[in-house]
mmCIF file of the N, C-alpha and C atoms, coordinates in Angstrom:
data_MODEL
# 
_entry.id   MODEL 
# 
loop_
_atom_site.group_PDB 
_atom_site.id 
_atom_site.type_symbol 
_atom_site.label_atom_id 
_atom_site.label_alt_id 
_atom_site.label_comp_id 
_atom_site.label_asym_id 
_atom_site.label_entity_id 
_atom_site.label_seq_id 
_atom_site.pdbx_PDB_ins_code 
_atom_site.Cartn_x 
_atom_site.Cartn_y 
_atom_site.Cartn_z 
_atom_site.occupancy 
_atom_site.B_iso_or_equiv 
_atom_site.pdbx_formal_charge 
_atom_site.auth_seq_id 
_atom_site.auth_comp_id 
_atom_site.auth_asym_id 
_atom_site.auth_atom_id 
_atom_site.pdbx_PDB_model_num 
ATOM 1   N N  . MET A 1 1  ? 8.064   12.312  0.532   1.00 0.00 ? 1  MET A N  1 
ATOM 2   C CA . MET A 1 1  ? 7.566   10.998  0.168   1.00 0.00 ? 1  MET A CA 1 
ATOM 3   C C  . MET A 1 1  ? 6.127   10.805  -0.100  1.00 0.00 ? 1  MET A C  1 
ATOM 4   N N  . GLU A 1 2  ? 5.750   10.120  -0.978  1.00 0.00 ? 2  GLU A N  1 
ATOM 5   C CA . GLU A 1 2  ? 4.286   9.701   -1.248  1.00 0.00 ? 2  GLU A CA 1 
ATOM 6   C C  . GLU A 1 2  ? 4.101   8.258   -1.498  1.00 0.00 ? 2  GLU A C  1 
ATOM 7   N N  . LEU A 1 3  ? 3.014   7.806   -1.248  1.00 0.00 ? 3  LEU A N  1 
ATOM 8   C CA . LEU A 1 3  ? 2.740   6.293   -1.270  1.00 0.00 ? 3  LEU A CA 1 
ATOM 9   C C  . LEU A 1 3  ? 1.770   6.019   -2.343  1.00 0.00 ? 3  LEU A C  1 
ATOM 10  N N  . VAL A 1 4  ? 1.932   4.980   -3.014  1.00 0.00 ? 4  VAL A N  1 
ATOM 11  C CA . VAL A 1 4  ? 0.746   4.414   -3.911  1.00 0.00 ? 4  VAL A CA 1 
ATOM 12  C C  . VAL A 1 4  ? 0.296   3.154   -3.197  1.00 0.00 ? 4  VAL A C  1 
ATOM 13  N N  . PHE A 1 5  ? -0.938  3.023   -3.033  1.00 0.00 ? 5  PHE A N  1 
ATOM 14  C CA . PHE A 1 5  ? -1.597  1.963   -2.385  1.00 0.00 ? 5  PHE A CA 1 
ATOM 15  C C  . PHE A 1 5  ? -2.373  1.163   -3.515  1.00 0.00 ? 5  PHE A C  1 
ATOM 16  N N  . TYR A 1 6  ? -1.838  0.019   -3.891  1.00 0.00 ? 6  TYR A N  1 
ATOM 17  C CA . TYR A 1 6  ? -2.431  -0.743  -4.928  1.00 0.00 ? 6  TYR A CA 1 
ATOM 18  C C  . TYR A 1 6  ? -3.588  -1.702  -4.297  1.00 0.00 ? 6  TYR A C  1 
ATOM 19  N N  . THR A 1 7  ? -4.770  -1.543  -4.732  1.00 0.00 ? 7  THR A N  1 
ATOM 20  C CA . THR A 1 7  ? -5.949  -2.218  -4.052  1.00 0.00 ? 7  THR A CA 1 
ATOM 21  C C  . THR A 1 7  ? -6.884  -2.633  -5.174  1.00 0.00 ? 7  THR A C  1 
ATOM 22  N N  . THR A 1 8  ? -8.030  -3.104  -4.689  1.00 0.00 ? 8  THR A N  1 
ATOM 23  C CA . THR A 1 8  ? -9.187  -3.351  -5.522  1.00 0.00 ? 8  THR A CA 1 
ATOM 24  C C  . THR A 1 8  ? -10.487 -3.370  -4.654  1.00 0.00 ? 8  THR A C  1 
ATOM 25  N N  . SER A 1 9  ? -11.575 -3.420  -5.360  1.00 0.00 ? 9  SER A N  1 
ATOM 26  C CA . SER A 1 9  ? -12.873 -3.383  -4.453  1.00 0.00 ? 9  SER A CA 1 
ATOM 27  C C  . SER A 1 9  ? -13.125 -4.814  -4.057  1.00 0.00 ? 9  SER A C  1 
ATOM 28  N N  . GLN A 1 10 ? -13.797 -5.004  -2.868  1.00 0.00 ? 10 GLN A N  1 
ATOM 29  C CA . GLN A 1 10 ? -14.148 -6.174  -2.360  1.00 0.00 ? 10 GLN A CA 1 
ATOM 30  C C  . GLN A 1 10 ? -13.000 -7.048  -1.896  1.00 0.00 ? 10 GLN A C  1 
ATOM 31  N N  . CYS A 1 11 ? -11.975 -6.359  -1.438  1.00 0.00 ? 11 CYS A N  1 
ATOM 32  C CA . CYS A 1 11 ? -10.689 -7.078  -1.130  1.00 0.00 ? 11 CYS A CA 1 
ATOM 33  C C  . CYS A 1 11 ? -10.573 -6.897  0.300   1.00 0.00 ? 11 CYS A C  1 
ATOM 34  N N  . HIS A 1 12 ? -10.879 -7.918  1.194   1.00 0.00 ? 12 HIS A N  1 
ATOM 35  C CA . HIS A 1 12 ? -10.784 -7.979  2.626   1.00 0.00 ? 12 HIS A CA 1 
ATOM 36  C C  . HIS A 1 12 ? -9.405  -7.616  3.046   1.00 0.00 ? 12 HIS A C  1 
ATOM 37  N N  . LEU A 1 13 ? -8.438  -8.114  2.511   1.00 0.00 ? 13 LEU A N  1 
ATOM 38  C CA . LEU A 1 13 ? -7.064  -7.816  2.924   1.00 0.00 ? 13 LEU A CA 1 
ATOM 39  C C  . LEU A 1 13 ? -6.710  -6.399  2.640   1.00 0.00 ? 13 LEU A C  1 
ATOM 40  N N  . CYS A 1 14 ? -7.139  -5.868  1.524   1.00 0.00 ? 14 CYS A N  1 
ATOM 41  C CA . CYS A 1 14 ? -6.903  -4.428  1.286   1.00 0.00 ? 14 CYS A CA 1 
ATOM 42  C C  . CYS A 1 14 ? -7.588  -3.608  2.315   1.00 0.00 ? 14 CYS A C  1 
ATOM 43  N N  . GLU A 1 15 ? -8.732  -3.928  2.830   1.00 0.00 ? 15 GLU A N  1 
ATOM 44  C CA . GLU A 1 15 ? -9.415  -3.110  3.790   1.00 0.00 ? 15 GLU A CA 1 
ATOM 45  C C  . GLU A 1 15 ? -8.680  -3.204  5.082   1.00 0.00 ? 15 GLU A C  1 
ATOM 46  N N  . LEU A 1 16 ? -8.165  -4.299  5.427   1.00 0.00 ? 16 LEU A N  1 
ATOM 47  C CA . LEU A 1 16 ? -7.230  -4.510  6.512   1.00 0.00 ? 16 LEU A CA 1 
ATOM 48  C C  . LEU A 1 16 ? -6.059  -3.718  6.584   1.00 0.00 ? 16 LEU A C  1 
ATOM 49  N N  . ALA A 1 17 ? -5.314  -3.637  5.463   1.00 0.00 ? 17 ALA A N  1 
ATOM 50  C CA . ALA A 1 17 ? -4.024  -2.881  5.175   1.00 0.00 ? 17 ALA A CA 1 
ATOM 51  C C  . ALA A 1 17 ? -4.353  -1.453  5.250   1.00 0.00 ? 17 ALA A C  1 
ATOM 52  N N  . GLU A 1 18 ? -5.557  -0.999  4.607   1.00 0.00 ? 18 GLU A N  1 
ATOM 53  C CA . GLU A 1 18 ? -5.881  0.485   4.783   1.00 0.00 ? 18 GLU A CA 1 
ATOM 54  C C  . GLU A 1 18 ? -6.214  0.913   6.137   1.00 0.00 ? 18 GLU A C  1 
ATOM 55  N N  . ALA A 1 19 ? -6.885  0.011   7.017   1.00 0.00 ? 19 ALA A N  1 
ATOM 56  C CA . ALA A 1 19 ? -7.220  0.447   8.204   1.00 0.00 ? 19 ALA A CA 1 
ATOM 57  C C  . ALA A 1 19 ? -5.866  0.494   9.089   1.00 0.00 ? 19 ALA A C  1 
ATOM 58  N N  . LEU A 1 20 ? -4.794  -0.347  8.847   1.00 0.00 ? 20 LEU A N  1 
ATOM 59  C CA . LEU A 1 20 ? -3.632  -0.335  9.477   1.00 0.00 ? 20 LEU A CA 1 
ATOM 60  C C  . LEU A 1 20 ? -2.812  0.947   9.259   1.00 0.00 ? 20 LEU A C  1 
ATOM 61  N N  . LEU A 1 21 ? -2.851  1.366   7.860   1.00 0.00 ? 21 LEU A N  1 
ATOM 62  C CA . LEU A 1 21 ? -2.327  2.447   7.431   1.00 0.00 ? 21 LEU A CA 1 
ATOM 63  C C  . LEU A 1 21 ? -2.760  3.807   8.015   1.00 0.00 ? 21 LEU A C  1 
ATOM 64  N N  . VAL A 1 22 ? -4.200  3.804   8.067   1.00 0.00 ? 22 VAL A N  1 
ATOM 65  C CA . VAL A 1 22 ? -4.857  5.035   8.554   1.00 0.00 ? 22 VAL A CA 1 
ATOM 66  C C  . VAL A 1 22 ? -4.570  5.132   10.083  1.00 0.00 ? 22 VAL A C  1 
ATOM 67  N N  . SER A 1 23 ? -4.565  4.008   10.807  1.00 0.00 ? 23 SER A N  1 
ATOM 68  C CA . SER A 1 23 ? -4.413  4.117   12.335  1.00 0.00 ? 23 SER A CA 1 
ATOM 69  C C  . SER A 1 23 ? -2.943  4.200   12.855  1.00 0.00 ? 23 SER A C  1 
ATOM 70  N N  . THR A 1 24 ? -1.962  4.054   11.983  1.00 0.00 ? 24 THR A N  1 
ATOM 71  C CA . THR A 1 24 ? -0.590  4.234   12.252  1.00 0.00 ? 24 THR A CA 1 
ATOM 72  C C  . THR A 1 24 ? -0.304  5.633   12.517  1.00 0.00 ? 24 THR A C  1 
ATOM 73  N N  . PRO A 1 25 ? 0.283   5.927   13.701  1.00 0.00 ? 25 PRO A N  1 
ATOM 74  C CA . PRO A 1 25 ? 0.625   7.327   14.013  1.00 0.00 ? 25 PRO A CA 1 
ATOM 75  C C  . PRO A 1 25 ? 1.996   7.738   13.167  1.00 0.00 ? 25 PRO A C  1 
ATOM 76  N N  . MET A 1 26 ? 1.892   8.872   12.403  1.00 0.00 ? 26 MET A N  1 
ATOM 77  C CA . MET A 1 26 ? 2.980   9.266   11.591  1.00 0.00 ? 26 MET A CA 1 
ATOM 78  C C  . MET A 1 26 ? 3.403   10.603  12.190  1.00 0.00 ? 26 MET A C  1 
ATOM 79  N N  . GLN A 1 27 ? 4.616   10.859  12.058  1.00 0.00 ? 27 GLN A N  1 
ATOM 80  C CA . GLN A 1 27 ? 5.162   12.326  12.526  1.00 0.00 ? 27 GLN A CA 1 
ATOM 81  C C  . GLN A 1 27 ? 4.667   13.348  11.678  1.00 0.00 ? 27 GLN A C  1 
ATOM 82  N N  . GLU A 1 28 ? 4.374   13.108  10.259  1.00 0.00 ? 28 GLU A N  1 
ATOM 83  C CA . GLU A 1 28 ? 3.671   14.098  9.414   1.00 0.00 ? 28 GLU A CA 1 
ATOM 84  C C  . GLU A 1 28 ? 3.033   13.219  8.422   1.00 0.00 ? 28 GLU A C  1 
ATOM 85  N N  . PRO A 1 29 ? 1.992   13.883  7.922   1.00 0.00 ? 29 PRO A N  1 
ATOM 86  C CA . PRO A 1 29 ? 0.952   13.221  7.005   1.00 0.00 ? 29 PRO A CA 1 
ATOM 87  C C  . PRO A 1 29 ? 1.789   12.790  5.685   1.00 0.00 ? 29 PRO A C  1 
ATOM 88  N N  . ILE A 1 30 ? 1.527   11.543  5.274   1.00 0.00 ? 30 ILE A N  1 
ATOM 89  C CA . ILE A 1 30 ? 2.169   11.123  4.033   1.00 0.00 ? 30 ILE A CA 1 
ATOM 90  C C  . ILE A 1 30 ? 1.010   10.886  2.913   1.00 0.00 ? 30 ILE A C  1 
ATOM 91  N N  . PRO A 1 31 ? 1.007   11.607  1.787   1.00 0.00 ? 31 PRO A N  1 
ATOM 92  C CA . PRO A 1 31 ? -0.054  11.533  0.831   1.00 0.00 ? 31 PRO A CA 1 
ATOM 93  C C  . PRO A 1 31 ? 0.000   10.016  0.299   1.00 0.00 ? 31 PRO A C  1 
ATOM 94  N N  . VAL A 1 32 ? -1.137  9.439   0.183   1.00 0.00 ? 32 VAL A N  1 
ATOM 95  C CA . VAL A 1 32 ? -1.412  8.229   -0.484  1.00 0.00 ? 32 VAL A CA 1 
ATOM 96  C C  . VAL A 1 32 ? -2.376  8.206   -1.595  1.00 0.00 ? 32 VAL A C  1 
ATOM 97  N N  . ASP A 1 33 ? -1.965  7.745   -2.671  1.00 0.00 ? 33 ASP A N  1 
ATOM 98  C CA . ASP A 1 33 ? -2.718  7.514   -3.948  1.00 0.00 ? 33 ASP A CA 1 
ATOM 99  C C  . ASP A 1 33 ? -3.085  6.134   -4.096  1.00 0.00 ? 33 ASP A C  1 
ATOM 100 N N  . ALA A 1 34 ? -4.621  5.795   -3.882  1.00 0.00 ? 34 ALA A N  1 
ATOM 101 C CA . ALA A 1 34 ? -4.953  4.575   -4.013  1.00 0.00 ? 34 ALA A CA 1 
ATOM 102 C C  . ALA A 1 34 ? -5.289  4.283   -5.485  1.00 0.00 ? 34 ALA A C  1 
ATOM 103 N N  . ILE A 1 35 ? -4.743  3.136   -5.809  1.00 0.00 ? 35 ILE A N  1 
ATOM 104 C CA . ILE A 1 35 ? -4.978  2.810   -7.249  1.00 0.00 ? 35 ILE A CA 1 
ATOM 105 C C  . ILE A 1 35 ? -5.734  1.563   -7.401  1.00 0.00 ? 35 ILE A C  1 
ATOM 106 N N  . ASP A 1 36 ? -6.692  1.381   -8.037  1.00 0.00 ? 36 ASP A N  1 
ATOM 107 C CA . ASP A 1 36 ? -7.578  0.008   -8.195  1.00 0.00 ? 36 ASP A CA 1 
ATOM 108 C C  . ASP A 1 36 ? -6.975  -0.541  -9.392  1.00 0.00 ? 36 ASP A C  1 
ATOM 109 N N  . ILE A 1 37 ? -6.412  -1.741  -9.148  1.00 0.00 ? 37 ILE A N  1 
ATOM 110 C CA . ILE A 1 37 ? -5.605  -2.510  -10.245 1.00 0.00 ? 37 ILE A CA 1 
ATOM 111 C C  . ILE A 1 37 ? -6.634  -3.044  -11.245 1.00 0.00 ? 37 ILE A C  1 
ATOM 112 N N  . ALA A 1 38 ? -7.849  -3.061  -10.941 1.00 0.00 ? 38 ALA A N  1 
ATOM 113 C CA . ALA A 1 38 ? -8.952  -3.632  -11.829 1.00 0.00 ? 38 ALA A CA 1 
ATOM 114 C C  . ALA A 1 38 ? -8.926  -2.735  -13.165 1.00 0.00 ? 38 ALA A C  1 
ATOM 115 N N  . GLN A 1 39 ? -8.494  -1.507  -13.027 1.00 0.00 ? 39 GLN A N  1 
ATOM 116 C CA . GLN A 1 39 ? -8.601  -0.613  -14.168 1.00 0.00 ? 39 GLN A CA 1 
ATOM 117 C C  . GLN A 1 39 ? -7.495  -0.765  -15.229 1.00 0.00 ? 39 GLN A C  1 
ATOM 118 N N  . SER A 1 40 ? -6.602  -1.725  -15.028 1.00 0.00 ? 40 SER A N  1 
ATOM 119 C CA . SER A 1 40 ? -5.436  -1.852  -15.791 1.00 0.00 ? 40 SER A CA 1 
ATOM 120 C C  . SER A 1 40 ? -5.025  -3.331  -15.894 1.00 0.00 ? 40 SER A C  1 
ATOM 121 N N  . THR A 1 41 ? -4.970  -3.949  -17.159 1.00 0.00 ? 41 THR A N  1 
ATOM 122 C CA . THR A 1 41 ? -4.568  -5.296  -17.328 1.00 0.00 ? 41 THR A CA 1 
ATOM 123 C C  . THR A 1 41 ? -3.198  -5.522  -16.700 1.00 0.00 ? 41 THR A C  1 
ATOM 124 N N  . GLU A 1 42 ? -2.325  -4.491  -17.076 1.00 0.00 ? 42 GLU A N  1 
ATOM 125 C CA . GLU A 1 42 ? -0.936  -4.561  -16.667 1.00 0.00 ? 42 GLU A CA 1 
ATOM 126 C C  . GLU A 1 42 ? -0.828  -4.619  -15.028 1.00 0.00 ? 42 GLU A C  1 
ATOM 127 N N  . LEU A 1 43 ? -1.528  -3.813  -14.412 1.00 0.00 ? 43 LEU A N  1 
ATOM 128 C CA . LEU A 1 43 ? -1.527  -3.815  -12.981 1.00 0.00 ? 43 LEU A CA 1 
ATOM 129 C C  . LEU A 1 43 ? -1.989  -5.029  -12.419 1.00 0.00 ? 43 LEU A C  1 
ATOM 130 N N  . VAL A 1 44 ? -3.139  -5.646  -13.010 1.00 0.00 ? 44 VAL A N  1 
ATOM 131 C CA . VAL A 1 44 ? -3.681  -7.005  -12.543 1.00 0.00 ? 44 VAL A CA 1 
ATOM 132 C C  . VAL A 1 44 ? -2.638  -8.022  -12.681 1.00 0.00 ? 44 VAL A C  1 
ATOM 133 N N  . GLU A 1 45 ? -1.911  -8.049  -13.789 1.00 0.00 ? 45 GLU A N  1 
ATOM 134 C CA . GLU A 1 45 ? -0.879  -9.017  -14.080 1.00 0.00 ? 45 GLU A CA 1 
ATOM 135 C C  . GLU A 1 45 ? 0.365   -8.850  -12.955 1.00 0.00 ? 45 GLU A C  1 
ATOM 136 N N  . ARG A 1 46 ? 0.616   -7.585  -12.662 1.00 0.00 ? 46 ARG A N  1 
ATOM 137 C CA . ARG A 1 46 ? 1.708   -7.299  -11.791 1.00 0.00 ? 46 ARG A CA 1 
ATOM 138 C C  . ARG A 1 46 ? 1.302   -7.529  -10.295 1.00 0.00 ? 46 ARG A C  1 
ATOM 139 N N  . TYR A 1 47 ? 0.166   -7.036  -9.928  1.00 0.00 ? 47 TYR A N  1 
ATOM 140 C CA . TYR A 1 47 ? -0.154  -7.191  -8.579  1.00 0.00 ? 47 TYR A CA 1 
ATOM 141 C C  . TYR A 1 47 ? -1.353  -8.011  -7.980  1.00 0.00 ? 47 TYR A C  1 
ATOM 142 N N  . GLY A 1 48 ? -1.955  -8.550  -9.055  1.00 0.00 ? 48 GLY A N  1 
ATOM 143 C CA . GLY A 1 48 ? -3.148  -9.371  -8.887  1.00 0.00 ? 48 GLY A CA 1 
ATOM 144 C C  . GLY A 1 48 ? -3.111  -10.415 -7.711  1.00 0.00 ? 48 GLY A C  1 
ATOM 145 N N  . THR A 1 49 ? -1.969  -11.019 -7.442  1.00 0.00 ? 49 THR A N  1 
ATOM 146 C CA . THR A 1 49 ? -1.853  -12.028 -6.414  1.00 0.00 ? 49 THR A CA 1 
ATOM 147 C C  . THR A 1 49 ? -1.039  -11.568 -5.221  1.00 0.00 ? 49 THR A C  1 
ATOM 148 N N  . ARG A 1 50 ? -0.775  -10.177 -5.362  1.00 0.00 ? 50 ARG A N  1 
ATOM 149 C CA . ARG A 1 50 ? 0.112   -9.445  -4.313  1.00 0.00 ? 50 ARG A CA 1 
ATOM 150 C C  . ARG A 1 50 ? -0.670  -8.482  -3.403  1.00 0.00 ? 50 ARG A C  1 
ATOM 151 N N  . ILE A 1 51 ? -1.695  -8.093  -3.992  1.00 0.00 ? 51 ILE A N  1 
ATOM 152 C CA . ILE A 1 51 ? -2.370  -6.947  -3.184  1.00 0.00 ? 51 ILE A CA 1 
ATOM 153 C C  . ILE A 1 51 ? -2.903  -7.292  -1.931  1.00 0.00 ? 51 ILE A C  1 
ATOM 154 N N  . PRO A 1 52 ? -2.879  -6.404  -1.049  1.00 0.00 ? 52 PRO A N  1 
ATOM 155 C CA . PRO A 1 52 ? -2.569  -5.033  -1.052  1.00 0.00 ? 52 PRO A CA 1 
ATOM 156 C C  . PRO A 1 52 ? -1.057  -4.834  -0.985  1.00 0.00 ? 52 PRO A C  1 
ATOM 157 N N  . VAL A 1 53 ? -0.633  -3.732  -1.908  1.00 0.00 ? 53 VAL A N  1 
ATOM 158 C CA . VAL A 1 53 ? 0.778   -3.354  -1.960  1.00 0.00 ? 53 VAL A CA 1 
ATOM 159 C C  . VAL A 1 53 ? 1.044   -1.962  -1.792  1.00 0.00 ? 53 VAL A C  1 
ATOM 160 N N  . LEU A 1 54 ? 1.904   -1.564  -0.963  1.00 0.00 ? 54 LEU A N  1 
ATOM 161 C CA . LEU A 1 54 ? 2.308   -0.018  -0.834  1.00 0.00 ? 54 LEU A CA 1 
ATOM 162 C C  . LEU A 1 54 ? 3.585   0.110   -1.583  1.00 0.00 ? 54 LEU A C  1 
ATOM 163 N N  . ARG A 1 55 ? 3.658   1.237   -2.332  1.00 0.00 ? 55 ARG A N  1 
ATOM 164 C CA . ARG A 1 55 ? 4.887   1.537   -3.076  1.00 0.00 ? 55 ARG A CA 1 
ATOM 165 C C  . ARG A 1 55 ? 5.230   2.961   -2.802  1.00 0.00 ? 55 ARG A C  1 
ATOM 166 N N  . ARG A 1 56 ? 6.526   3.112   -2.469  1.00 0.00 ? 56 ARG A N  1 
ATOM 167 C CA . ARG A 1 56 ? 7.116   4.443   -2.183  1.00 0.00 ? 56 ARG A CA 1 
ATOM 168 C C  . ARG A 1 56 ? 7.467   5.026   -3.465  1.00 0.00 ? 56 ARG A C  1 
ATOM 169 N N  . ASN A 1 57 ? 7.061   6.313   -3.810  1.00 0.00 ? 57 ASN A N  1 
ATOM 170 C CA . ASN A 1 57 ? 7.292   7.036   -5.083  1.00 0.00 ? 57 ASN A CA 1 
ATOM 171 C C  . ASN A 1 57 ? 8.891   7.492   -5.048  1.00 0.00 ? 57 ASN A C  1 
ATOM 172 N N  . ASP A 1 58 ? 9.350   7.770   -3.876  1.00 0.00 ? 58 ASP A N  1 
ATOM 173 C CA . ASP A 1 58 ? 10.874  8.154   -3.858  1.00 0.00 ? 58 ASP A CA 1 
ATOM 174 C C  . ASP A 1 58 ? 11.873  7.088   -4.061  1.00 0.00 ? 58 ASP A C  1 
ATOM 175 N N  . THR A 1 59 ? 11.601  5.787   -3.670  1.00 0.00 ? 59 THR A N  1 
ATOM 176 C CA . THR A 1 59 ? 12.501  4.805   -3.800  1.00 0.00 ? 59 THR A CA 1 
ATOM 177 C C  . THR A 1 59 ? 12.065  3.634   -4.736  1.00 0.00 ? 59 THR A C  1 
ATOM 178 N N  . GLY A 1 60 ? 10.801  3.600   -4.963  1.00 0.00 ? 60 GLY A N  1 
ATOM 179 C CA . GLY A 1 60 ? 10.200  2.447   -5.653  1.00 0.00 ? 60 GLY A CA 1 
ATOM 180 C C  . GLY A 1 60 ? 10.152  1.152   -4.980  1.00 0.00 ? 60 GLY A C  1 
ATOM 181 N N  . ALA A 1 61 ? 10.482  1.298   -3.672  1.00 0.00 ? 61 ALA A N  1 
ATOM 182 C CA . ALA A 1 61 ? 10.437  0.115   -2.853  1.00 0.00 ? 61 ALA A CA 1 
ATOM 183 C C  . ALA A 1 61 ? 8.856   -0.241  -2.559  1.00 0.00 ? 61 ALA A C  1 
ATOM 184 N N  . GLU A 1 62 ? 8.656   -1.587  -2.449  1.00 0.00 ? 62 GLU A N  1 
ATOM 185 C CA . GLU A 1 62 ? 7.229   -2.065  -2.298  1.00 0.00 ? 62 GLU A CA 1 
ATOM 186 C C  . GLU A 1 62 ? 7.170   -3.036  -1.077  1.00 0.00 ? 62 GLU A C  1 
ATOM 187 N N  . LEU A 1 63 ? 6.012   -2.829  -0.293  1.00 0.00 ? 63 LEU A N  1 
ATOM 188 C CA . LEU A 1 63 ? 5.734   -3.736  0.791   1.00 0.00 ? 63 LEU A CA 1 
ATOM 189 C C  . LEU A 1 63 ? 4.428   -4.360  0.550   1.00 0.00 ? 63 LEU A C  1 
ATOM 190 N N  . ASP A 1 64 ? 4.601   -5.673  0.461   1.00 0.00 ? 64 ASP A N  1 
ATOM 191 C CA . ASP A 1 64 ? 3.529   -6.546  0.161   1.00 0.00 ? 64 ASP A CA 1 
ATOM 192 C C  . ASP A 1 64 ? 2.813   -7.117  1.442   1.00 0.00 ? 64 ASP A C  1 
ATOM 193 N N  . TRP A 1 65 ? 1.493   -7.222  1.367   1.00 0.00 ? 65 TRP A N  1 
ATOM 194 C CA . TRP A 1 65 ? 0.713   -7.814  2.537   1.00 0.00 ? 65 TRP A CA 1 
ATOM 195 C C  . TRP A 1 65 ? 1.115   -9.199  2.584   1.00 0.00 ? 65 TRP A C  1 
ATOM 196 N N  . PRO A 1 66 ? 1.257   -9.819  3.863   1.00 0.00 ? 66 PRO A N  1 
ATOM 197 C CA . PRO A 1 66 ? 0.895   -9.141  5.148   1.00 0.00 ? 66 PRO A CA 1 
ATOM 198 C C  . PRO A 1 66 ? 2.153   -8.380  5.698   1.00 0.00 ? 66 PRO A C  1 
ATOM 199 N N  . PHE A 1 67 ? 1.619   -7.298  6.418   1.00 0.00 ? 67 PHE A N  1 
ATOM 200 C CA . PHE A 1 67 ? 2.686   -6.519  7.093   1.00 0.00 ? 67 PHE A CA 1 
ATOM 201 C C  . PHE A 1 67 ? 1.897   -5.934  8.400   1.00 0.00 ? 67 PHE A C  1 
ATOM 202 N N  . ASP A 1 68 ? 2.758   -5.697  9.441   1.00 0.00 ? 68 ASP A N  1 
ATOM 203 C CA . ASP A 1 68 ? 2.170   -5.203  10.635  1.00 0.00 ? 68 ASP A CA 1 
ATOM 204 C C  . ASP A 1 68 ? 2.642   -3.762  10.827  1.00 0.00 ? 68 ASP A C  1 
ATOM 205 N N  . ARG A 1 69 ? 2.259   -3.210  11.907  1.00 0.00 ? 69 ARG A N  1 
ATOM 206 C CA . ARG A 1 69 ? 2.581   -1.777  12.242  1.00 0.00 ? 69 ARG A CA 1 
ATOM 207 C C  . ARG A 1 69 ? 4.123   -1.472  12.243  1.00 0.00 ? 69 ARG A C  1 
ATOM 208 N N  . ASP A 1 70 ? 4.860   -2.382  12.789  1.00 0.00 ? 70 ASP A N  1 
ATOM 209 C CA . ASP A 1 70 ? 6.328   -2.246  12.931  1.00 0.00 ? 70 ASP A CA 1 
ATOM 210 C C  . ASP A 1 70 ? 6.980   -2.280  11.482  1.00 0.00 ? 70 ASP A C  1 
ATOM 211 N N  . GLN A 1 71 ? 6.519   -3.260  10.759  1.00 0.00 ? 71 GLN A N  1 
ATOM 212 C CA . GLN A 1 71 ? 7.058   -3.406  9.310   1.00 0.00 ? 71 GLN A CA 1 
ATOM 213 C C  . GLN A 1 71 ? 6.720   -2.209  8.504   1.00 0.00 ? 71 GLN A C  1 
ATOM 214 N N  . LEU A 1 72 ? 5.435   -1.638  8.756   1.00 0.00 ? 72 LEU A N  1 
ATOM 215 C CA . LEU A 1 72 ? 5.009   -0.414  7.942   1.00 0.00 ? 72 LEU A CA 1 
ATOM 216 C C  . LEU A 1 72 ? 5.927   0.750   8.395   1.00 0.00 ? 72 LEU A C  1 
ATOM 217 N N  . LEU A 1 73 ? 6.121   1.035   9.708   1.00 0.00 ? 73 LEU A N  1 
ATOM 218 C CA . LEU A 1 73 ? 6.948   2.099   10.161  1.00 0.00 ? 73 LEU A CA 1 
ATOM 219 C C  . LEU A 1 73 ? 8.345   1.854   9.644   1.00 0.00 ? 73 LEU A C  1 
ATOM 220 N N  . ASP A 1 74 ? 8.922   0.737   9.572   1.00 0.00 ? 74 ASP A N  1 
ATOM 221 C CA . ASP A 1 74 ? 10.223  0.585   8.994   1.00 0.00 ? 74 ASP A CA 1 
ATOM 222 C C  . ASP A 1 74 ? 10.302  0.848   7.556   1.00 0.00 ? 74 ASP A C  1 
ATOM 223 N N  . PHE A 1 75 ? 9.313   0.495   6.810   1.00 0.00 ? 75 PHE A N  1 
ATOM 224 C CA . PHE A 1 75 ? 9.115   0.788   5.388   1.00 0.00 ? 75 PHE A CA 1 
ATOM 225 C C  . PHE A 1 75 ? 9.133   2.281   5.190   1.00 0.00 ? 75 PHE A C  1 
ATOM 226 N N  . LEU A 1 76 ? 8.611   3.063   6.050   1.00 0.00 ? 76 LEU A N  1 
ATOM 227 C CA . LEU A 1 76 ? 8.264   4.495   5.898   1.00 0.00 ? 76 LEU A CA 1 
ATOM 228 C C  . LEU A 1 76 ? 9.500   5.264   6.307   1.00 0.00 ? 76 LEU A C  1 
ATOM 229 N N  . GLN A 1 77 ? 10.474  4.694   6.828   1.00 0.00 ? 77 GLN A N  1 
ATOM 230 C CA . GLN A 1 77 ? 11.743  5.429   7.344   1.00 0.00 ? 77 GLN A CA 1 
ATOM 231 C C  . GLN A 1 77 ? 12.455  5.925   6.103   1.00 0.00 ? 77 GLN A C  1 
ATOM 232 N N  . PRO A 1 78 ? 13.032  7.174   6.204   1.00 0.00 ? 78 PRO A N  1 
ATOM 233 C CA . PRO A 1 78 ? 13.850  7.764   5.094   1.00 0.00 ? 78 PRO A CA 1 
ATOM 234 C C  . PRO A 1 78 ? 15.085  7.001   4.842   1.00 0.00 ? 78 PRO A C  1 
# 
């Protein structure tokens, strides 16, 4: 599994989500690709009011902020 983390600069909520992601203990490391939505009009239209958003590459499932550690761990279950 890999994750895409949709974010943008100067986004306080994105910083909170990133801190939660980094501090959550995982059984094995999960690669995370951070994407700045400001680089794409399509991404701004899709995620502009939803960021931060985590997306699983294997299932396409998305987790919108706000989420807590338990919700994150549930989202990451196979």
